[in-house]
C-alpha positions as CSV (number, residue, x, y, z in Angstrom):
1,X,-15.8,12.9,-19.3
2,X,-14.7,12.2,-15.8
3,X,-14.8,8.3,-16.5
4,X,-12.5,8.8,-19.6
5,X,-10.1,11.0,-17.3
6,X,-9.9,8.3,-14.8
7,X,-9.1,5.8,-17.5
8,X,-6.5,7.9,-19.3
9,X,-5.0,8.6,-15.8
10,X,-5.1,5.0,-15.1
11,X,-3.7,3.6,-18.4
12,X,-1.8,6.3,-20.2
13,X,-4.1,5.5,-23.3
14,X,-5.6,8.4,-25.6
15,X,-9.0,9.6,-25.2
16,X,-10.4,7.7,-28.2
17,X,-9.1,4.6,-27.2
18,X,-10.5,5.3,-23.7
19,X,-13.9,6.3,-25.0
20,X,-14.2,3.1,-27.1
21,X,-13.2,0.9,-24.4
22,X,-15.6,2.4,-21.8
23,X,-18.4,1.9,-24.3
24,X,-17.5,-1.6,-24.8
25,X,-17.2,-2.2,-21.1
26,X,-20.5,-0.4,-20.2
27,X,-18.8,2.1,-18.5
28,X,-17.2,-0.2,-16.2
29,X,-13.8,1.2,-15.2
30,X,-12.1,-2.0,-14.3
31,X,-13.5,-3.9,-17.4
32,X,-12.4,-1.1,-19.6
33,X,-8.7,-1.2,-18.3
34,X,-8.6,-4.8,-19.0
35,X,-10.0,-4.1,-22.6
36,X,-7.0,-1.6,-23.1
37,X,-4.5,-4.1,-21.6
38,X,-5.6,-6.9,-23.9
39,X,-5.1,-4.8,-27.0
40,X,-1.7,-3.8,-25.9
41,X,-3.0,0.1,-25.4
42,X,-2.4,0.2,-21.8
43,X,1.0,-0.4,-20.6
44,X,-0.2,-1.6,-17.1
45,X,-3.2,-1.0,-15.0
46,X,-2.0,1.7,-12.6
47,X,-3.4,1.1,-9.1
48,X,-6.7,2.6,-8.2
49,X,-6.4,2.2,-4.7
50,X,-4.1,5.2,-3.8
51,X,-5.4,7.5,-1.0
52,X,-6.0,11.0,-1.9
53,X,-6.5,12.4,1.4
54,X,-4.1,14.8,3.1
55,X,-2.3,14.2,6.6
56,X,0.4,12.3,8.1
57,X,1.1,8.6,8.7
58,X,3.1,8.3,12.2
59,X,5.1,5.0,13.0
60,X,7.1,3.6,16.2
61,X,8.5,0.6,17.8
62,X,8.7,-0.3,21.3
63,X,12.2,-0.6,23.1
64,X,12.4,-4.4,22.7
65,X,11.6,-4.0,19.0
66,X,9.1,-6.6,19.3
67,X,5.8,-4.5,18.6
68,X,5.3,-1.7,16.1
69,X,2.6,1.0,15.7
70,X,1.1,2.7,12.7
71,X,-1.4,5.5,12.7
72,X,-2.8,7.8,9.9
73,X,-4.4,11.1,10.6
74,X,-6.2,12.9,8.0
75,X,-6.8,16.7,7.1
76,X,-8.5,18.5,4.3
77,X,-5.2,20.2,3.2
78,X,-1.4,19.7,3.3
79,X,-1.0,23.1,4.5
80,X,-2.7,22.0,7.8
81,X,-1.1,18.5,7.6
82,X,2.3,20.4,8.3
83,X,0.7,22.6,11.2
84,X,2.5,21.9,14.5
85,X,-0.4,21.5,16.6
86,X,-1.8,18.7,14.0
87,X,1.7,17.0,14.1
88,X,1.7,17.1,17.6
89,X,-1.8,15.6,18.2
90,X,-0.6,12.9,15.9
91,X,2.1,11.9,18.2
92,X,-0.2,12.0,20.9
93,X,-2.5,9.5,19.2
94,X,0.4,7.3,18.4
95,X,1.4,7.3,22.2
96,X,-2.2,6.2,23.0
97,X,-2.0,3.2,20.7
98,X,1.4,2.1,22.4
99,X,0.2,2.4,25.8
100,X,-3.7,1.6,25.7
101,X,-3.5,-0.8,22.8
102,X,-6.9,0.0,21.7
103,X,-8.9,-3.1,19.9
104,X,-10.5,-1.0,17.1
105,X,-11.0,2.5,15.9
106,X,-13.9,3.0,18.0
107,X,-11.9,2.1,21.2
108,X,-9.4,4.6,20.2
109,X,-11.8,7.3,19.9
110,X,-13.2,6.7,23.4
111,X,-9.6,6.6,25.0
112,X,-8.8,9.4,27.4
113,X,-7.0,12.3,26.5
114,X,-6.8,15.8,28.2
115,X,-9.8,15.3,30.4
116,X,-11.7,14.0,27.9
117,X,-11.8,11.5,25.2
118,X,-9.9,11.5,21.9
119,X,-13.0,12.3,19.8
120,X,-13.4,15.3,21.8
121,X,-9.8,16.4,21.6
122,X,-9.9,15.9,17.7
123,X,-13.2,17.8,17.4
124,X,-11.7,20.6,19.4
125,X,-8.7,20.7,17.4
126,X,-10.8,20.6,14.3
127,X,-12.4,23.5,15.4
128,X,-9.5,25.6,16.4
129,X,-7.6,24.8,13.1
130,X,-11.0,25.4,11.0
131,X,-10.7,22.3,9.2
132,X,-12.4,18.9,9.3
133,X,-9.8,16.0,10.6
134,X,-10.4,12.3,11.0
135,X,-8.3,9.0,12.4
136,X,-8.5,7.1,9.5
137,X,-6.8,3.7,10.8
138,X,-4.2,2.1,13.1
139,X,-2.5,-1.0,13.7
140,X,-0.4,-2.8,16.0
141,X,2.0,-5.4,14.7
142,X,4.1,-8.1,16.8
143,X,6.9,-10.3,16.1
144,X,10.4,-11.4,17.3
145,X,11.7,-8.3,15.5
146,X,9.7,-5.3,14.3
147,X,11.0,-2.5,12.3
148,X,9.2,0.8,11.3
149,X,10.1,3.3,8.4
150,X,8.8,6.6,7.6
151,X,9.3,8.3,4.2
152,X,8.6,11.6,2.5
153,X,7.8,13.2,5.8
154,X,5.2,10.8,7.0
155,X,3.4,10.5,3.6
156,X,4.4,6.8,3.8
157,X,4.7,4.8,6.7
158,X,5.7,1.0,7.1
159,X,5.7,-1.7,9.7
160,X,7.4,-5.1,9.2
161,X,7.5,-8.1,11.5
162,X,10.1,-11.0,11.3
163,X,10.1,-14.4,13.2
164,X,13.5,-14.2,14.4
165,X,15.0,-11.8,17.0
166,X,17.8,-9.4,16.8
167,X,17.1,-9.0,13.0
168,X,16.6,-5.1,13.2
169,X,18.8,-4.4,10.1
170,X,17.2,-6.7,7.9
171,X,13.8,-5.7,9.1
172,X,14.8,-2.0,8.3
173,X,15.8,-2.9,4.8
174,X,12.5,-4.8,4.3
175,X,10.5,-1.8,5.6
176,X,12.5,0.5,3.2
177,X,11.6,-2.0,0.3
178,X,8.0,-2.1,1.2
179,X,8.0,1.8,1.1
180,X,9.7,2.0,-2.2
181,X,8.2,-1.1,-3.9
182,X,4.7,-1.0,-2.7
183,X,4.3,-4.9,-2.6
184,X,0.5,-5.9,-2.4
185,X,1.1,-9.4,-1.1
186,X,3.9,-11.2,0.8
187,X,4.1,-14.2,-1.4
188,X,2.6,-15.8,-4.8
189,X,0.5,-18.0,-2.6
190,X,-1.4,-15.1,-1.2
191,X,-2.5,-14.0,-4.8
192,X,-6.1,-14.9,-5.3
193,X,-6.9,-17.4,-8.1
194,X,-9.2,-14.8,-9.8
195,X,-6.6,-12.2,-9.9
196,X,-4.0,-15.1,-11.3
197,X,-6.5,-16.0,-14.1
198,X,-7.2,-12.3,-15.1
199,X,-3.7,-11.5,-15.5
200,X,-3.2,-14.8,-17.4
201,X,-6.1,-13.8,-19.8
202,X,-4.9,-10.5,-20.4
203,X,-1.3,-11.7,-21.3
204,X,-2.8,-14.5,-23.5
205,X,-4.9,-11.9,-25.4
206,X,-1.9,-9.6,-25.9
207,X,0.3,-12.6,-27.3
208,X,-2.4,-14.0,-29.6
209,X,-2.6,-10.3,-30.8
210,X,0.9,-10.3,-31.5
211,X,0.8,-13.3,-33.7
212,X,2.6,-15.8,-31.3
213,X,1.8,-19.4,-32.1
214,X,-0.5,-21.0,-29.6
215,X,1.7,-23.7,-28.6
216,X,4.3,-21.1,-27.3
217,X,1.7,-19.0,-25.5
218,X,1.5,-21.0,-22.2
219,X,5.1,-21.1,-21.9
220,X,5.4,-17.4,-22.3
221,X,2.6,-16.6,-20.2
222,X,4.3,-18.5,-17.4
223,X,7.2,-16.4,-17.6
224,X,5.0,-13.4,-17.6
225,X,3.4,-14.4,-14.4
226,X,6.9,-15.1,-12.8
227,X,7.5,-11.3,-13.6
228,X,4.1,-10.3,-12.3
229,X,4.8,-12.0,-9.0
230,X,8.1,-10.3,-8.9
231,X,6.4,-7.1,-8.9
232,X,3.3,-7.5,-6.4
233,X,4.8,-10.3,-3.9
234,X,7.3,-8.8,-1.4
235,X,9.3,-11.9,-1.2
236,X,9.8,-12.2,-4.8
237,X,10.7,-8.6,-5.4
238,X,14.3,-7.4,-6.5
239,X,16.2,-5.9,-3.5
240,X,16.2,-2.3,-3.9
241,X,20.0,-2.1,-2.6
242,X,21.2,-5.0,-5.0
243,X,19.1,-6.1,-7.8
244,X,20.9,-9.3,-8.1
245,X,19.0,-10.6,-5.0
246,X,15.4,-11.1,-3.9
247,X,14.0,-9.9,-0.7
248,X,13.6,-13.8,0.2
249,X,17.4,-14.0,-0.4
250,X,18.4,-11.1,2.3
251,X,16.5,-12.4,5.2
252,X,19.4,-14.9,6.4
253,X,16.8,-17.7,7.5
254,X,14.3,-15.7,8.9
255,X,10.7,-15.1,7.7
256,X,8.5,-12.3,7.1
257,X,5.3,-12.6,9.2
258,X,3.4,-9.5,7.9
259,X,3.9,-6.0,6.8
260,X,1.9,-2.9,6.8
261,X,2.1,0.2,4.4
262,X,0.0,3.1,4.8
263,X,0.3,5.8,1.9
264,X,-1.2,9.2,1.6
């Protein structure tokens, strides 16, 4: 029942269809999604990598706008994540990331704070509030221009780095795009061959099921892949402020070096 519920949530398909797909897939969730999509029952595979933890994502950039910082602090409940002490601690952690620039999570946890370490301060606050907390991840992004964007009161945080200076407005627009459209990749070249082949196979099965002639299928699949890239690749996405443009059209000669998106 647990697997059926998950599959229904992921695909929007009915219970009986989900049951059959899981049986055919030997209870492999990903295979079951692909089976339903091939049959045209599932509209699209919803992402299964969404975070379910509560907490907050904090972002910041330095004065020169050449370096950005992002950090995720987790709690068990949303109630605690809105607590002033929790929010203040998250800000303290972000400041440590900015000033110390720890190389990894272990280095951040052992960084000095309030006469002890970050790890000790985390345990103390956890004991005071009465709920388990954890620092899940952080990242530092550098570039000629870096922009940060926070959405939904810290439920989503984004950093974007461009290769040209004095492009803050463009970088901010791109960061907003990343928050809203949740791209998986920067460009089609980054998409793994395995993922492309899987999508093509699904589209082909759908089209043949619809009775499309085999000679037309390849051409239609190519068009569908273009649409797929426009959904998952940032450079190919429709710009949320002007759907007649793609993101690559608004960069004014600059290139996106990298983007980071944390979501709760």
